[in-house]
N, C-alpha and C positions, 0 to 999 in steps of 0.2 A: 705803788702807782701814785704819783703826785696829784692826779686829778680827783682822787677819791676824797670825799668829804670826811673830815676828822670827826670821830665819835667820842663821847665821854669815855675815858679810860684808855684811849689810844696812847701808844707809846712808840718810840722809835723802833723797838723790837717786838711789836705786836705779832703774835704767832711764831716768834723765833724760838720760844720754849713751850713745851707742852707738859702738863701734869696728868698722870693717870688718875682716873676717877672710876675705879672698877670694884670697889669694896662691896661685896654682897652679890656680885654677878656669878651665875652658875657656869657661864661659858664666856670666854673673851673674844670669840669670833662673832662679831656683831653684824647682823643682817639688816637691821632697821633701827632708826632713831627718830623720835618725834619730840619736839620741844613745845611746851604750852606757851603761846605768845602772850597770854593774859596773866599768868601766875608765875611770878619770878621764881626761878630755881626748880620748877617742876618740869619733868620730862619722862619719857618712856624709852626703853630699849628692848629690842627683840633679838636676843642672841640666836645663833644657829640652832641651839637646843636649850631647853630650860624654861621656855615660856617668856612671858612679858614681865619686865621689871620696871618699877616706878621709883623716881627720886623726887624729893621735895626740898632737897638741900644742895642743889647744883652738882649732884653726882658724888657727894661725899659718902653717901651710902645708897644702896638700892634694895628694894623689897619686892619679892615675887608677888604678882597679882594675877593668878592663873585660875581662879574659881570658874568652872564652867568650860574651860578650854580642853577639849579631848586630845588635842595634839599640841605639844609644846615646841614644835618646830615653827618658828615665826618667820614669815617672809616679808611682811610689810606692816607698818603702823601708820595711821593717819588720824589727826585730830580734826574734828569738824570745825569749819570756820564760823559757823553760826552759833555754836555752843561748845566751848572747849572742855566741857565735862563729857562729851561724846567722843569715844575713842574706837576706831575700827582696827581690827587685827586680822591680817591675812595669814592663814596657816597653810602648811604643806599637806594637801590632800583632804582637808576637812572644811574648806571654804572660808568665808568671812564671818567674823563675830563682832558684835557691838556691845560696848559698855556705855551706859548712860550716866554713870556717877563717877567719872574720872577713874575708872578701874579700881574702885574701893575693894580691898582684899576680901571683904565679906559678901560682895555682890557677885552673882553669877553672870558671866558674859553670855549673851544669847546669840544664836546663829541667825544670820540673815537668810531668809528663805529665797531660793532662786526662782520662785514662780512669780 
């Protein structure tokens, strides 16, 4: 599209080639993806099974961050706009969980009460 504003790093073949960034993922069927808008290279992925995975190196490697999640079937992920250390995880059958420290692997995610 010629009307689109050029961004740094744009090239004539932007998105013409893709590179897999799957190292460390337990499952390659991805149900959800969230990219931290404030911390370059940081993102989260929720595969169909296996829980939540975090990258801090633009997807070169992924680490499971599932402490406190009773169900590793992730349906959705969202980063809070007000504080990108807050991550919400929607699970299959166990509700929504919140992490307040960017899903640090030693931190237990807590369930959001439905009341």
